[in-house]
N, C-alpha and C positions, 0 to 999 in steps of 0.2 A: 504494500500500500504506500502511496506517495504522500509525503508530508508537505503541506502547502504553507509557505511562510506568510508572514503578516502582509507583505506587499501583494501577494496573490489574492489573499482574502479581501483586503480593503479595495483593491482594484476591481475585483469581481462585484463586490457589494455596490460600489459606486457606478459601475457601467453595465450591470446585468440587463438593463432595459434595452441595450442594443441587440440582445438575443431573445429576450422574453417579454411578452406583453405585460405581465404582472410580476412583481417581485417573487423570487423563489427562496430568498433568504433575507433576513433582517439583521441578524447578529453574525459576528465572526464565526461562532460555533455552527450556526445553521449553514453559513457559506461553506465551511470546511466539510460538513456532512454532505451537502449537495455535490460539491466537487468530487468527493470520494465516491459517491453513488454513481455519478456519470463518468467516472474514471477520466477526469480532465488531466491534461498533461502540460508540463512546463518545458519549453525548449529554449535553447540559448541564443537563437537568432532567427532571422527571417528565412535563411536557407533551410533550417530545420523545420520551420512551418511548412515550407514547400515539400520537403521529404515526407513529413507526416501525412499531408493531404494525398500525396502520390501513393503512399503505402495503404491508405484507406480507400484507394480507388476513385478518388474524386478527379473530375476532369478540370485541371487547372492549367492546361497547356495554353500558353500565350498570355497568362496573367502576369502582370508586373508585380514587383515587390510591394508597391503602394496598394495595388488592388488586393493582394493577399493580406496586408495589414488592415485593410478596411473591411474584410470579411466579418460577418456578425459573430462568428465563432472565435475570433482572434482578439485577445485582450493584451495590448502592449503593456509591459511591466517595466519598472525602473531597471536600469543597467542593461537595456537591450534585449531582455528576455521577453517571452510571450507565453501567455496562458491560452490553451486551446480547449474550449468547452463545446462538446457536441450536444446540442439541445435535442 
């Protein structure tokens, strides 16, 4: 099981509306439980975001790095990392 640091949890809480119509978590504990349940991943850069989507079989051919960063499932984190949440 992956442990999500405070940056992940706070970013998800603040930006969850980019992926969900209604809040799925209100507290840090709820955010952590939700991210664990949906097996969200943290990657170290946009290249790893691309690799993750390719491994999942998503058609991202021709998508720029900016388009990948703007995907609703992708949450940019401090230090250039990304949280990927599959809704």
